[in-house]
C-alpha positions in Angstrom: -107.9 39.1 14.0 -106.4 35.7 14.6 -103.3 36.8 12.7 -103.1 40.0 14.6 -103.3 38.2 17.9 -100.5 35.9 16.8 -98.4 38.9 15.8 -99.1 40.6 19.2 -98.2 37.4 21.0 -95.0 37.0 19.1 -93.9 40.6 19.6 -94.7 40.4 23.3 -92.5 37.3 23.6 -89.7 39.0 21.7 -90.0 42.1 23.9 -89.8 40.1 27.1 -86.7 38.2 25.7 -85.0 41.5 24.8 -85.7 42.9 28.3 -84.5 39.7 30.0 -81.4 39.6 27.8 -80.5 43.2 28.7 -80.9 42.6 32.4 -78.8 39.5 32.3 -76.2 41.2 30.2 -76.0 44.0 32.8 -75.8 41.5 35.6 -72.9 39.7 34.0 -71.1 42.9 33.0 -71.0 44.3 36.6 -69.8 41.1 38.3 -66.2 41.7 39.2 -63.8 39.0 38.2 -62.5 36.9 41.1 -58.9 37.3 42.3 -56.5 34.4 41.6 -55.3 34.1 45.1 -56.6 31.3 47.3 -57.9 32.3 50.7 -59.1 30.4 53.8 -60.9 33.1 55.8 -61.3 36.8 56.2 -60.0 38.0 59.6 -61.9 41.3 59.7 -65.4 42.5 58.8 -66.4 44.0 55.5 -65.3 47.7 55.7 -68.2 48.8 53.4 -68.0 51.2 50.5 -64.9 53.3 50.6 -65.0 57.1 50.8 -64.2 58.9 47.5 -61.1 61.0 47.6 -59.6 63.6 45.3 -55.9 63.4 44.6 -53.7 65.6 42.4 -50.1 65.8 41.2 -48.5 69.1 40.4 -45.6 70.1 38.1 -42.5 72.0 39.4 -44.3 75.2 38.4 -47.3 74.4 40.6 -49.8 73.5 37.8 -51.9 70.4 38.2 -50.7 67.7 35.7 -52.7 64.7 37.1 -56.1 64.6 38.7 -58.0 61.7 40.2 -61.2 61.3 42.1 -62.1 57.8 43.3 -62.8 55.4 46.2 -60.3 52.6 46.6 -60.5 49.3 48.3 -57.5 46.9 48.6 -57.9 43.1 48.7 -54.7 41.6 49.9 -53.9 37.9 50.6 -51.1 37.4 53.2 -49.9 35.1 56.0 -51.7 36.1 59.3 -49.7 36.1 62.5 -52.7 35.8 64.7 -54.3 32.9 62.8 -51.1 31.3 61.5 -52.5 30.8 58.0 -53.1 32.5 54.7 -56.0 35.0 54.8 -57.6 37.7 52.7 -58.2 41.1 54.2 -59.9 44.2 52.8 -58.9 47.7 53.6 -60.5 51.0 52.4 -58.1 53.8 51.6 -59.2 56.8 53.8 -58.7 60.1 51.9 -58.3 62.2 55.1 -55.2 60.2 56.1 -53.8 59.5 52.6 -51.0 61.7 51.1 -50.7 62.0 47.4 -47.6 62.7 45.3 -46.2 61.7 41.9 -44.7 63.0 38.8 -45.6 63.9 35.2 -43.6 63.4 32.0 -44.6 63.9 28.4 -45.7 60.3 27.9 -45.9 58.9 31.5 -47.3 60.0 34.8 -47.6 58.5 38.3 -49.8 58.9 41.3 -48.5 57.7 44.7 -50.8 57.3 47.6 -49.4 56.8 51.1 -51.0 56.1 54.5 -48.7 56.3 57.5 -51.1 54.5 60.0 -51.4 51.4 57.8 -47.9 51.7 56.3 -49.4 51.3 52.8 -47.8 52.7 49.7 -49.9 52.4 46.5 -48.6 53.8 43.1 -50.4 54.0 39.8 -48.4 54.5 36.6 -50.1 55.8 33.4 -48.6 55.6 29.9 -49.5 57.8 26.9 -49.2 56.6 23.3 -48.2 59.9 21.6 -49.1 58.5 18.2 -52.6 57.5 19.0 -53.1 60.1 21.8 -54.5 57.2 24.0 -53.5 56.6 27.6 -54.0 53.8 30.1 -53.1 52.5 33.5 -50.0 50.4 32.7 -48.5 49.6 36.1 -49.5 49.3 39.7 -47.2 48.7 42.7 -48.1 48.2 46.4 -46.2 47.8 49.6 -48.0 47.2 52.9 -47.0 46.3 56.4 -50.2 45.8 58.3 -50.0 44.7 62.0 -51.2 41.2 61.4 -48.9 40.5 58.5 -46.1 38.0 59.2 -44.0 39.8 56.7 -44.5 43.0 54.5 -46.6 42.5 51.4 -45.1 43.6 48.1 -46.8 43.4 44.6 -45.9 44.8 41.2 -47.4 44.5 37.7 -45.9 46.4 34.8 -48.2 44.9 32.0 -51.7 46.2 32.9 -54.2 47.8 30.6 -56.9 49.5 32.6 -58.6 52.9 32.7 -58.1 53.6 29.0 -58.8 57.2 27.8 -57.9 59.9 25.2 -55.5 62.8 25.6 -57.3 65.8 26.8 -60.3 63.8 28.1 -60.9 62.2 31.5 -61.7 58.5 32.1 -64.9 58.0 34.1 -66.6 54.9 35.5 -69.4 55.2 38.1 -69.8 51.4 38.5 -67.6 49.4 40.8 -64.6 47.8 39.0 -62.1 45.2 40.1 -58.5 45.6 38.9 -56.7 42.3 39.2 -53.1 43.4 39.7 -51.1 40.4 40.9 -51.4 37.1 42.8 -52.7 38.1 46.2 -53.7 41.7 45.2 -56.8 43.2 43.6 -58.1 46.7 43.8 -61.8 47.7 43.8 -62.5 51.1 42.4 -65.6 53.2 43.0 -66.8 56.2 41.1 -63.5 56.7 39.3 -62.6 59.8 37.3 -59.0 60.3 36.4 -57.0 62.3 33.9 -53.2 61.9 33.9 -52.5 63.9 30.7 -53.8 67.1 29.0 -55.3 68.8 31.9 -56.4 72.4 31.5 -56.1 73.9 35.0 -57.4 71.9 38.0 -60.6 70.7 36.3 -61.3 67.4 34.5 -61.7 67.5 30.8 -64.8 66.0 29.1 -65.4 62.5 30.4 -65.2 59.3 28.4 -67.4 56.8 30.2 -66.5 53.2 30.7 -68.2 50.2 29.1 -70.0 49.3 32.4 -71.6 52.7 32.5 -72.7 52.5 28.9 -74.2 49.0 29.5 -76.1 50.5 32.5 -77.6 53.2 30.2 -78.5 50.5 27.6 -81.2 48.8 29.6 -83.7 51.7 29.8 -83.1 52.3 26.1 -83.9 48.7 25.2 -86.9 48.6 27.5 -88.2 51.9 26.2 -87.9 50.8 22.6 -89.6 47.5 23.3 -92.5 49.1 25.1 -92.9 51.7 22.3 -93.0 48.9 19.7 -95.6 47.1 21.8 -97.8 50.2 22.0 -97.5 50.6 18.3 -98.6 47.0 17.6 -101.6 47.4 19.9 -102.6 50.7 18.2 -102.3 49.1 14.8 -104.4 46.2 15.9 -107.1 48.6 17.2 -107.2 50.6 14.0 -107.4 47.5 11.8 -110.0 45.9 14.0 -112.1 49.1 13.9 -111.8 49.4 10.2 -113.0 45.8 9.8 -115.9 46.5 12.2 -117.1 49.4 10.0 -116.7 47.3 6.9 -119.1 44.7 8.3 -121.9 47.2 8.4 -121.7 48.2 4.7 -124.8 47.5 2.5 -124.4 44.6 0.2 
């Protein structure tokens, strides 16, 4: 029984370590990487979680060629007129006042989001590798002229590799992500589902989930497996102990 107790104790320790490792892994996986821009203060309050909007691009024949559903939050660093120093401000893109447009080619597609009130123009460019049938977000550009900006903000990055998916499938990520675009600009995305190629009508294809979502599902699997193993060990210990108890009453 002493050996069984040692085995139980060891297994319990391993189980707790597995659970702790899974939790820590999830915590590290969902932490958004910091932006590279240096800031001194934030002039406005946190706008909270952005509203999810649905945006589409149509071909000349009226068929939907790009479909996106997501909440977007812009983090911009700029020179403030009112404070006379560099600040970081956060703005949620409001779907009800955001116009969508764009274009679709065989191996490229774009989604342009424009808000008149905030004078913001955000464009996503997607590229398709026709050999591997894989696509990704390859370029982002932004121009903004907010009231407190000393001069209009402009950013462009043509060497990105985000939102990777397969032709005919949509990319999905329920977890919040931070897309670092350029110095002074990062974009927080919420509940993203996007398909820039291979649409069949105006509905998303089968979803390919991001790594963050897969990690989120991994925790209950690890915990469940560990608990199942612990129950099995306890059951075996009980059966072996019961068998030894009966053996002690045998006639010599």
